[in-house]
C-alpha positions in Angstrom: -0.2 -0.1 -0.2 2.7 2.3 1.1 4.6 2.0 -2.6 1.5 2.4 -4.4 0.4 5.6 -2.5 4.1 6.8 -2.8 4.2 6.2 -6.4 0.5 7.8 -6.5 1.7 10.7 -5.0 4.9 11.0 -7.2 2.6 10.9 -10.4 1.6 13.7 -12.1 4.5 15.9 -10.8 5.1 18.9 -12.5 3.3 22.7 -12.4 1.2 23.3 -9.4 -2.2 23.9 -9.6 -2.8 26.8 -10.2 -6.8 27.2 -8.6 -6.9 26.4 -5.3 -9.5 23.8 -4.0 -10.6 23.3 -0.5 -10.1 19.8 0.6 -13.1 17.3 1.0 -14.0 16.0 4.4 -16.7 13.3 2.7 -14.2 10.9 2.4 -12.8 10.7 6.0 -16.4 11.1 7.6 -18.3 8.7 9.2 -16.1 5.6 8.7 -16.3 3.0 11.0 -12.1 2.7 11.0 -9.7 5.2 11.0 -6.7 3.0 10.1 -3.6 4.2 8.6 -3.9 1.7 5.8 -7.6 3.1 5.0 -6.2 6.9 5.2 -3.2 5.8 2.7 -5.8 4.5 0.3 -8.1 7.8 0.0 -4.8 9.8 0.4 -3.3 8.0 -2.9 -7.2 8.2 -4.8 -7.2 11.9 -4.1 -3.3 12.1 -5.8 -4.8 10.2 -8.5 -8.0 12.4 -8.9 -5.4 15.7 -8.6 -7.1 17.1 -5.6 -4.2 17.8 -4.2 -6.5 19.6 -1.3 -7.6 16.7 0.1 -4.3 15.0 0.0 -2.8 17.3 2.1 -5.8 17.0 4.8 -5.5 13.4 4.6 -1.5 13.2 4.2 -1.5 15.6 7.4 -4.0 13.5 9.6 -1.7 10.5 8.6 1.2 13.1 10.1 -1.1 13.5 13.2 -2.0 9.8 13.4 2.2 9.1 13.9 2.9 11.9 15.9 5.3 13.4 13.4 7.6 10.1 13.3 6.7 8.0 10.4 8.1 9.6 7.1 5.7 8.5 4.3 3.1 10.9 5.8 5.2 13.5 5.7 6.7 13.1 2.3 3.2 12.5 1.1 2.0 15.9 3.0 5.3 17.7 1.2 3.9 16.4 -2.2 0.3 17.6 -1.8 1.7 21.1 -0.9 4.2 20.8 -3.9 1.2 20.7 -6.1 0.0 23.4 -4.2 2.0 25.6 -5.0 3.6 25.9 -1.7 7.4 24.7 -2.7 8.7 26.5 0.8 6.4 24.1 3.2 6.9 21.1 1.0 10.5 21.2 1.5 10.1 21.7 5.0 8.3 18.3 5.3 11.1 16.9 3.3 13.4 17.7 5.3 11.1 16.4 8.7 11.0 13.7 6.6 14.7 13.1 6.0 15.0 13.7 10.2 12.6 11.4 11.5 14.2 8.6 9.1 17.5 9.5 7.3 17.4 6.1 5.9 14.2 6.3 4.2 13.5 5.1 0.9 10.5 7.5 0.0 12.1 10.6 1.9 15.2 9.8 0.3 13.8 9.5 -3.5 11.4 12.9 -2.7 14.6 14.9 -1.9 16.5 13.6 -5.0 13.6 14.5 -6.9 13.3 17.7 -5.7 15.2 21.3 -6.2 17.3 21.1 -3.9 20.1 20.7 -4.7 22.6 20.1 -1.6 20.0 17.8 -0.3 19.1 15.7 -3.1 22.6 14.5 -3.2 23.1 14.2 0.6 19.8 11.3 0.2 21.7 9.8 -2.8 24.8 9.0 -0.8 21.9 8.1 2.6 20.4 5.5 0.0 24.1 4.0 -1.6 25.1 3.3 1.6 21.9 1.8 3.2 22.0 -1.6 4.9 19.7 -2.5 1.9 20.0 -0.3 -1.1 17.6 0.2 -3.9 18.5 -2.1 -7.5 21.0 -1.3 -9.2 18.7 0.5 -12.0 17.5 3.2 -9.7 20.3 4.3 -8.1 21.9 4.7 -11.9 18.4 6.9 -12.5 18.9 8.5 -9.4 21.9 9.2 -10.4 20.9 10.8 -13.5 18.2 12.6 -11.9 20.9 14.3 -9.9 23.1 15.2 -13.4 26.1 12.9 -11.8 27.5 10.2 -13.9 29.2 7.8 -11.5 29.2 6.6 -7.5 32.2 5.7 -5.7 31.5 3.7 -2.4 34.9 3.4 -0.4 35.2 0.7 2.0 38.4 0.0 4.8 39.1 -2.5 7.0 42.7 -3.8 8.7 44.0 -4.9 5.4 43.1 -2.0 3.1 40.8 0.1 1.3 38.2 -1.3 -1.5 36.6 1.3 -3.5 33.7 0.1 -6.0 32.1 2.1 -8.3 28.9 2.3 -10.4 28.5 4.6 -13.6 26.0 5.4 -15.8 28.1 5.3 -19.0 31.0 2.9 -19.6 34.0 5.0 -18.2 37.7 4.8 -16.3 38.0 7.6 -13.5 41.5 8.8 -12.1 41.0 9.0 -8.5 43.2 11.0 -6.4 44.6 9.6 -2.9 46.1 11.4 0.1 46.7 11.0 3.5 48.8 12.8 6.4 52.3 11.7 4.6 51.6 10.9 1.3 49.6 11.0 -1.6 49.2 9.3 -5.3 46.1 8.4 -7.8 44.6 5.0 -8.9 43.0 4.1 -12.0 39.1 2.7 -11.5 37.1 1.2 -14.7 33.3 1.6 -14.6 30.5 -0.2 -15.8 26.9 0.4 -16.1 25.2 -1.9 -13.8 23.8 -5.2 -14.4 20.9 -6.8 -13.7 18.2 -5.3 -10.9 19.1 -8.3 -8.2 22.8 -8.4 -9.4 25.9 -6.5 -7.2 25.7 -2.7 -7.8 28.9 -1.5 -8.3 30.7 -3.0 -10.9 33.8 -1.3 -10.9 36.3 -2.4 -8.0 40.0 -1.9 -6.8 42.0 -2.6 -3.8 44.4 -0.5 -2.0 46.6 -1.4 0.8 47.1 1.0 3.6 49.6 3.0 2.8 52.6 3.0 5.4 51.9 5.0 8.7 48.3 6.6 7.5 45.6 6.6 9.8 43.3 8.5 6.8 43.4 8.6 3.0 40.5 11.0 1.4 39.6 10.8 -2.2 39.0 12.7 -5.4 38.3 11.9 -8.5 39.3 14.2 -11.2 35.4 15.1 -12.6 32.9 16.9 -10.3 29.9 14.7 -11.5 31.0 12.1 -9.2 30.1 11.5 -5.8 32.0 9.6 -3.6 31.2 8.1 -0.2 32.8 8.2 1.9 35.0 10.7 0.5 37.4 9.7 3.4 38.1 6.1 4.9 40.1 5.9 8.3 41.8 3.0 9.4 40.7 0.7 11.9 42.2 1.5 15.5 43.2 -1.8 15.9 45.5 -1.4 12.8 46.5 1.9 14.0 50.8 2.0 14.2 52.5 1.3 17.0 53.9 4.1 18.7 57.1 4.7 20.7 56.7 5.4 24.1 57.0 9.2 25.2 59.4 10.1 28.2 58.6 9.6 31.5 56.7 12.4 33.3 55.0 13.2 36.3 51.4 12.0 35.9 49.3 14.7 34.4 46.1 15.5 32.7 45.7 16.2 28.7 42.9 18.2 27.3 42.5 16.9 23.9 40.0 19.6 21.7 39.1 18.6 18.2 38.0 21.9 16.4 36.6 22.4 13.1 34.0 25.2 12.3 32.2 28.0 14.3 34.8 30.4 15.0 32.4 32.2 17.9 31.9 29.0 20.0 35.7 28.1 19.8 36.8 31.4 20.8 34.6 31.2 23.5 35.6 27.4 24.3 39.4 28.3 24.4 38.6 31.4 26.9 36.8 29.5 29.4 38.7 26.7 29.0 42.2 28.2 29.0 41.3 30.3 32.1 39.6 27.5 34.1 42.3 24.8 33.9 43.3 22.4 36.7 46.1 25.3 39.1 47.7 21.2 40.5 49.8 19.3 38.2 50.9 19.3 34.8 48.3 20.1 32.6 48.4 20.7 28.6 45.8 21.2 26.0 46.3 19.7 22.8 44.2 21.2 20.0 43.5 19.2 16.9 42.6 21.0 13.9 40.7 18.8 11.6 40.9 20.9 8.6 38.5 23.5 9.7 37.4 25.6 6.3 37.4 28.5 8.1 41.0 30.7 8.0 39.8 32.6 11.0 39.7 29.4 13.1 43.3 28.3 11.7 44.5 31.3 12.6 43.1 32.1 16.1 44.5 28.2 17.3 48.4 29.8 15.2 48.0 32.7 17.9 47.3 30.3 21.0 49.9 27.8 19.7 52.7 30.5 18.8 51.6 31.8 22.7 52.6 28.5 23.9 49.2 28.2 25.5 48.3 25.1 23.3 50.3 22.4 21.3 48.4 22.4 17.9 47.7 19.3 15.9 46.8 20.2 12.2 45.2 17.4 10.0 45.9 17.5 6.2 42.5 15.8 5.9 39.5 15.6 7.6 39.5 13.0 9.2 36.1 13.6 11.9 36.0 13.0 16.0 37.5 9.6 16.5 40.6 9.8 14.7 41.2 13.3 15.0 41.7 12.3 18.7 43.6 9.3 18.5 46.3 11.6 16.8 46.5 13.7 20.4 46.2 10.2 22.2 49.0 8.9 20.2 51.3 11.8 21.9 49.9 11.1 25.6 52.4 10.6 28.4 52.6 8.0 31.0 49.9 8.3 33.8 48.3 10.9 31.9 44.8 11.2 32.2 43.0 12.5 29.1 39.8 14.8 29.0 37.9 15.0 25.4 36.4 18.3 25.1 34.2 19.5 22.2 34.6 23.4 20.3 31.7 24.5 21.7 32.0 23.9 25.2 32.1 25.8 28.2 34.3 24.4 31.0 33.3 26.8 34.3 35.9 27.2 37.3 37.0 24.2 38.9 35.2 21.6 36.3 38.4 20.1 35.3 39.9 19.8 38.9 36.4 18.3 40.2 35.9 15.7 37.1 39.6 14.3 38.1 38.8 14.1 41.6 35.8 12.2 41.5 38.1 9.5 39.0 40.6 9.5 41.4 38.3 8.4 44.5 38.2 5.1 43.2 40.7 2.7 41.0 37.8 1.0 38.8 36.0 4.2 37.7 37.7 4.7 34.0 35.5 7.8 32.6 33.7 10.6 34.2 31.2 13.2 32.2 29.6 16.1 34.2 26.1 17.6 34.0 25.0 19.8 30.9 22.3 21.6 29.4 23.2 19.1 26.3 25.0 16.0 27.4 22.8 13.4 26.0 22.4 10.9 29.3 23.7 13.7 31.8 21.3 16.7 29.9 19.9 18.7 32.8 16.7 19.8 33.4 15.7 16.9 30.4 17.6 13.9 30.0 18.3 13.2 26.2 17.3 16.7 25.6 19.0 19.7 24.9 18.2 23.3 26.4 19.9 26.2 25.7 23.3 26.5 26.6 22.9 30.3 28.2 26.0 33.1 29.0 29.3 31.6 30.2 28.0 33.3 33.0 25.0 31.2 33.3 27.4 28.3 32.9 29.7 29.2 35.8 26.6 29.5 38.3 25.1 26.3 37.7 28.6 24.6 37.8 28.7 25.9 41.6 25.4 25.3 42.3 25.8 21.6 41.4 28.5 21.2 43.7 26.8 22.9 46.1 24.3 20.5 46.1 25.7 17.4 45.0 29.4 17.9 45.6 31.2 14.4 44.6 27.7 12.2 44.2 28.3 10.0 41.4 25.6 8.1 39.7 26.4 5.1 37.3 25.9 5.9 33.9 25.8 3.0 30.8 28.0 5.1 29.1 30.2 8.6 29.1 29.6 11.0 27.0 32.3 12.5 24.9 31.5 16.7 24.5 33.2 16.5 27.8 34.4 13.1 29.0 37.8 13.0 31.2 39.3 9.3 30.6 41.3 7.9 33.3 45.2 6.7 32.5 44.5 3.7 33.6 41.9 2.6 31.0 43.9 4.7 28.5 46.9 1.8 29.5 44.2 -1.0 28.5 42.7 0.9 25.7 44.4 3.5 24.2 42.0 4.7 21.4 38.8 5.5 20.6 37.3 2.9 17.8 37.3 4.4 14.4 34.8 2.3 12.8 31.7 4.8 13.1 33.4 7.3 11.0 32.6 10.9 10.8 31.6 10.9 14.4 28.8 9.7 17.0 28.9 6.5 19.2 32.4 6.1 19.2 32.3 7.4 22.6 29.6 5.5 23.8 31.8 2.4 21.5 34.8 3.0 24.0 33.0 3.3 27.3 31.1 -0.3 26.3 34.5 -1.9 25.8 35.8 -0.2 28.8 33.5 -1.9 31.0 34.2 -5.4 29.7 37.3 -4.5 30.7 36.1 -3.8 34.4 35.8 -0.2 34.3 32.8 1.8 35.8 30.9 5.0 33.8 30.2 7.7 36.4 28.5 11.3 36.0 30.1 13.5 38.2 26.6 15.5 39.3 28.6 18.1 40.8 29.7 19.4 37.9 28.1 21.3 35.5 29.6 21.6 31.9 28.0 24.2 28.8 27.7 22.3 25.8 26.1 24.2 22.5 26.0 20.6 20.2 25.9 19.2 16.9 27.0 22.4 15.3 30.0 20.2 13.1 27.6 17.8 11.9 24.1 20.3 11.1 21.9 18.0 9.4 23.8 15.3 8.8 23.6 14.4 12.9 20.4 12.4 12.4 21.4 10.1 9.9 25.2 9.6 11.5 23.5 8.7 14.9 20.7 6.4 13.3 23.4 4.5 11.4 26.2 4.6 13.5 23.4 3.4 16.1 22.9 0.3 13.9 26.6 -0.7 14.2 26.9 0.0 17.9 24.3 -2.5 18.4 25.5 -5.4 16.2 28.6 -5.0 18.3 26.6 -4.5 21.8 23.1 -5.7 21.2 22.2 -4.9 24.8 22.5 -1.1 25.1 19.2 -0.1 23.6 17.6 -2.4 26.3 19.9 -0.5 28.8 19.2 2.6 28.1 15.7 2.5 27.6 15.9 1.1 31.4 18.6 4.1 32.3 15.9 6.6 30.8 13.0 5.1 32.2 14.4 4.7 35.9 16.2 8.1 35.3 18.4 7.8 37.9 19.9 11.5 37.6 16.4 12.5 39.1 17.3 13.1 42.6 20.3 15.2 42.2 18.7 17.1 38.6 16.2 17.7 41.3 18.8 19.5 43.9 20.0 21.1 41.4 17.1 23.0 40.4 16.4 23.6 44.1 19.3 25.2 44.5 18.8 27.2 41.1 15.5 28.4 42.2 16.7 29.4 45.5 18.7 32.3 43.7 15.9 33.6 41.8 14.3 36.5 42.0 11.3 37.8 40.8 9.9 34.8 38.7 6.4 34.9 38.4 4.7 31.6 39.5 1.4 30.6 38.1 -0.7 28.0 40.4 -2.6 25.7 38.1 -4.3 22.4 37.9 -3.8 22.2 34.3 -1.2 21.4 31.7 0.9 24.4 30.2 -1.0 25.3 27.1 -0.2 28.2 24.6 -3.3 30.1 26.1 -2.4 29.9 29.4 1.3 31.1 29.1 0.1 33.8 27.2 -2.4 35.2 29.3 -0.5 34.6 32.6 2.2 36.6 31.0 0.0 39.3 30.1 -1.5 39.0 33.5 1.8 39.2 35.6 3.3 41.9 33.1 6.6 39.3 32.9 7.8 37.8 29.6 6.7 34.2 29.4 10.5 32.8 30.2 10.2 34.3 33.4 7.3 32.8 34.5 7.1 29.2 36.5 4.3 27.0 36.9 3.0 25.7 40.0 0.6 22.1 39.3 -0.9 20.9 42.1 -1.7 17.3 41.8 -3.1 14.6 44.1 -2.0 11.3 44.1 -1.5 7.9 46.6 1.1 9.8 48.6 -0.8 13.1 49.2 -0.8 16.6 47.5 2.1 17.3 45.3 3.8 20.3 43.9 4.9 20.0 40.6 7.4 23.2 39.6 7.9 23.6 36.1 9.2 26.4 33.8 7.7 27.2 30.5 8.8 24.9 27.9 12.0 22.4 28.8 13.1 25.4 30.6 14.3 25.1 34.3 13.1 23.4 36.6 11.5 20.2 35.0 12.6 17.9 37.9 11.5 19.3 41.1 8.2 17.6 42.7 7.7 18.8 46.2 4.9 16.8 48.8 3.0 19.1 50.6 2.4 16.7 53.3 5.9 16.5 54.2 7.0 19.6 56.7 10.4 19.9 55.2 9.0 19.8 51.3 6.4 22.0 52.1 8.5 24.8 53.9 10.8 25.1 50.9 7.9 25.1 49.0 6.0 28.1 50.5 10.1 29.7 50.9 10.3 29.6 46.7 6.9 31.5 46.3 7.2 33.6 49.2 10.4 34.6 46.9 8.7 35.4 44.1 8.0 38.8 42.0 4.2 37.7 41.7 1.5 35.1 41.6 -1.0 34.3 39.4 -4.2 32.1 40.6 -5.4 30.3 37.5 -9.0 29.3 37.7 -8.6 28.8 41.4 -12.0 27.5 41.9 -10.3 23.8 40.3 -7.4 24.2 42.9 -7.3 21.8 46.0 -7.3 22.7 49.4 -3.3 22.6 49.7 -2.9 25.7 47.1 -5.1 27.6 49.8 -3.2 26.2 52.7 0.2 27.3 50.7 -0.6 30.4 49.7 -2.0 31.5 53.2 1.7 30.0 54.5 3.8 31.6 52.2 2.0 35.0 53.1 2.1 36.1 49.2 0.5 39.4 48.8 -0.3 41.0 46.5 -1.4 38.5 44.3 -3.5 38.1 41.1 -6.1 35.9 40.2 -7.2 34.4 36.1 -10.1 33.1 35.1 -11.8 32.0 31.8 -14.1 30.3 33.3 -18.2 31.6 32.8 -19.2 30.0 35.8 -18.0 33.0 38.0 -15.7 32.6 41.0 -17.2 31.0 43.9 -14.0 31.2 46.0 -13.7 30.4 49.5 -12.4 32.7 52.6 -9.1 31.3 51.7 -8.8 32.9 48.2 -11.3 35.6 48.4 -8.6 38.0 50.7 -5.7 37.1 48.9 -6.0 37.6 45.2 -6.0 41.2 43.4 -6.6 42.4 40.8 -8.8 39.6 38.9 -8.1 39.6 35.7 -10.2 37.8 32.7 -8.7 37.5 29.0 -12.3 39.0 27.3 -14.3 41.8 27.9 -17.8 40.1 27.4 -17.0 37.6 30.1 -15.2 40.2 31.8 -19.1 42.3 31.4 -21.0 38.9 32.7 -18.9 38.7 35.6 -19.2 42.4 36.4 -22.8 41.8 36.5 -22.3 38.9 39.4 -20.9 41.7 41.5 -17.6 40.8 40.7 -14.5 43.1 40.1 -12.2 42.5 37.4 -10.2 43.8 34.7 -10.0 42.6 31.3 -5.5 41.6 30.3 -4.7 41.7 27.0 -3.7 38.5 25.5 -5.0 38.0 22.4 -3.4 35.4 20.0 -0.7 36.8 17.9 -1.4 35.0 14.4 -4.8 36.3 13.0 -6.5 34.5 10.9 -6.4 35.8 6.9 -9.3 33.7 5.3 -9.2 33.4 1.5 -12.9 34.4 0.3 -15.4 32.8 -0.3 -15.2 31.0 2.8 -16.3 27.6 3.0 -19.8 26.7 3.4 -19.9 23.0 3.3 -18.2 22.1 6.6 -18.3 23.5 10.3 -15.4 23.2 12.6 -15.9 22.2 16.0 -12.9 23.3 18.4 -12.7 22.5 21.9 -10.7 24.0 24.6 -7.5 23.0 26.0 -7.7 19.9 28.1 -11.9 19.5 27.6 -13.0 15.8 26.4 -15.2 16.3 23.2 -18.7 17.3 23.4 -19.9 13.6 22.1 -23.4 14.5 22.9 -23.9 17.3 20.9 -21.6 15.5 18.3 -24.4 12.9 18.3 -27.3 15.0 17.9 -25.4 17.1 14.9 -24.9 13.6 13.1 -28.4 12.3 13.8 -29.4 15.8 12.2 -27.1 16.0 9.5 -28.5 12.1 8.4 -32.0 13.2 8.7 -31.7 16.5 5.8 -32.8 15.5 3.1 -29.9 16.2 1.1 -26.4 16.5 3.3 -25.5 19.6 4.0 -22.0 20.1 5.2 -19.6 18.0 7.5 -19.1 18.2 10.8 -14.8 19.1 11.2 -14.2 17.7 14.8 -10.8 19.1 15.5 -9.9 16.1 18.4 -8.8 12.4 18.7 -11.6 9.9 17.7 -12.4 6.8 19.4 -14.6 4.0 18.1 -17.5 5.2 20.3 -17.4 8.5 18.9 -17.4 7.8 15.1 -20.7 8.9 13.4 -21.9 9.7 10.2 -21.0 13.0 8.7 -18.5 13.9 11.1 -14.9 14.1 10.4 -12.3 13.5 13.0 -9.3 15.6 11.8 -7.4 15.0 15.0 -6.0 17.1 17.5 -4.5 20.2 17.0 -2.5 22.6 19.1 -4.1 26.1 19.3 -0.9 27.5 17.8 -1.2 25.6 15.0 -4.5 25.9 14.1 -5.0 29.1 12.2 -1.7 27.4 9.6 -4.1 24.5 9.4 -7.1 26.5 8.6 -4.8 28.5 5.6 -4.8 24.9 4.0 -8.1 23.8 4.9 -10.2 26.3 4.2 -11.7 28.4 6.6 -15.5 28.2 7.2 -17.5 28.4 10.4 -16.7 27.6 13.6 -18.3 26.4 16.9 -16.5 27.1 19.9 -17.7 24.1 21.9 -17.1 25.0 25.6 -19.8 25.8 27.7 -17.0 26.8 30.8 -14.8 29.0 28.5 -16.8 30.0 25.3 -16.8 33.7 26.2 -13.4 33.7 27.8 -12.0 32.9 24.5 -10.4 36.1 22.3 -10.9 33.8 18.7 -14.6 34.5 18.5 -13.9 38.1 18.5 -11.1 37.9 16.2 -12.4 35.5 14.2 -15.6 37.0 13.6 -13.7 40.6 12.7 -11.6 38.8 10.1 -14.9 37.7 8.8 -15.2 33.9 9.6 -18.5 33.3 11.3 -18.2 32.1 14.7 -20.6 30.4 17.2 -20.3 30.0 20.8 -21.9 29.6 24.6 -23.1 32.7 25.9 -24.2 32.8 29.5 -25.4 36.6 29.0 -28.4 35.0 26.0 -32.2 33.1 27.1 -32.5 32.3 23.5 -30.2 31.2 20.4 -29.1 35.1 18.7 -27.5 35.8 15.4 -25.5 39.2 15.8 -23.8 39.7 12.4 -21.5 36.9 12.2 -21.6 35.8 15.7 -24.2 33.0 16.8 -24.8 33.2 20.7 -26.2 29.6 22.1 -28.1 30.0 25.7 -25.5 28.2 28.0 -27.4 26.1 29.0 -29.4 25.1 26.3 -29.7 20.9 25.6 -27.5 19.5 22.6 -31.0 18.6 20.5 -31.5 21.9 20.6 -28.5 23.9 19.7 -27.8 21.1 17.1 -31.0 22.2 15.0 -30.4 25.9 15.8 -26.5 25.2 14.3 -28.4 23.6 11.2 -30.7 26.3 11.0 -27.6 29.0 11.2 -26.1 26.8 8.4 -29.0 27.0 6.2 -29.1 30.6 6.3 -24.9 31.0 5.7 -24.9 29.3 2.8 -27.8 30.7 1.4 -27.4 33.0 -1.6 -27.6 36.4 0.2 -27.3 34.8 3.4 
């Protein structure tokens, strides 16, 4: 099915459709099942009909079902967007598909066929390097599509190098090669590929490893020939035996491979050289991995001339492992080695403390610090990167980590090479990083896993924090390198994935990360605390920031939940900002007191819909002595607050004038906060009349009863006037005729989504929050008919483009009103 659908998407490529047509919802409404296979079939049919708007709709639904984790729906959506004339958005989807799975055949073939020259060539090379590459005829066709005549694949083992070739015509190529000390050229005779099923590479030549060379780079004599990889590395096991260096007192050698990003490189060396350990012999080896930036080369030359570093310069680009190995070959007896990426910020005392941890136990082989971008050791979120911040931020976090955790260590499956200290005992037993991973990724992991087999431990020093910008050298190639090398690593260490899954699930770094966050939070002043019982969403963040007059990055969400152990205060920054690990049990005196101290230091406190907050929230606010504080509500039922809240919160904010007017009539003093969405709809004209969109408030369940009544009304109509498109995820119980479940769409994505789907009449279905939704006014002002529930009206009232529905109206009555309203809207002159 996937093959046929992808073929249909590729068929008929050419000029985009000149006339926009709205997407058809009929094909996905009322279906008993909404399996991906069914949607793929519908997408295929839409492509065959050249109905690209509907193809976009269905492929977008597939993207949302998969959570964006399947490349095929992204490729389909990109194809539909291209035919609708949206080249930039199409390219974004193709890039995202290649990011999700860089080895995916559909994604790579789509990129090869695209107008993006660089991305197309990279996609071709990924296909050629795949474990199961395409048939020879397909590879040859891809070469021709990219304007290339031949592809040379280079493979290396301990014995030597093999060059394999495939060409679109008979030819003999002159291929030059160069190493650190030697260079020469060889001839490679190529022919067109044989029949499918035969080996794809027809030409072949073998080359023994030139003596003393650790890497060889290849350059063909024609520009229309691709070489992959352009540089091959000698396996670490086959590296030449080096003469022992002169004996010296045990010390530290810091190795910094350098390639690009001049600003990050300067910042790295500025911090590193200022913060080297004061005790013992310390030297810094910088390895210039053939940087393309003359400014970096000149900077390194200047440091070397001043005697501040030892500079090693590669003649060819070797990548991380081989560059590190060149420095490791210079290691003196007894020296520990710190591997430091050139985009790190090493703060004061960090290296000295890493060495202190290393020498606490004889069995410790590697030590890795905490970091904003340290994979396993990332804080606040493991395996996710966070902003680097300034050098001062890194210095503060390092000091707080030491204050919170001291020399506490946590066992790791492996160290992480962005900043990893390797002990001399381990280096004596295992002197080099493996070079089987090419340009980079997982050579540090493989080294550490092999170290464990030798009896050494890998640990995280939770009292040390080092900043890391991350993956600037590899940029968009990182994902492919990671996936490609992970497969290779798994072949050598089959238990690795399961072990890292357990590490992620158990999260043994959580207590130490929480202590660091508590120390950090204790130093903060002027934060805005948002007391709430709900998850963060764009509307709540926007309204809270406007209510407190603070930027979003100065907000701290304090969500109070209750589990079997009692009430818990979960402190979370916006998005992935710190903190993300700090939970305080309010029925434990020490933790409740700490929570109160945090709240007392806040610059401002805001309670969101406090009538829904548990009693523990009232107790916490009273204990902290919070004053002044603010209140934000979007609930039409008013604020029936207990005494615990009434005397604590002023001003009281609401997000819309309509809600403010309603609450003032109940005798409640409120003020309007301007928190309108930044994005304003700009609909095409005419609007759709064949669909009624149903939008829910964030966190609310779909209005099942109303949807059922509308479905029945539509089924009873002599001619189905429209489809009800529900912006939520369906369940089997909710499937109904004439109802299309589009999938959940975040508020900040909705306008963009409707731009492609086509704007039409919209029902904001929340009875509690309807008049608190700023969009009911904004959209009507933009010319979009909107319906919403309003406690101010006792009967349905149509005013201009707004339909106001009674707050307590029965679903049958609401369905009848909506049917009549839609009929009027679609009537000529209506």
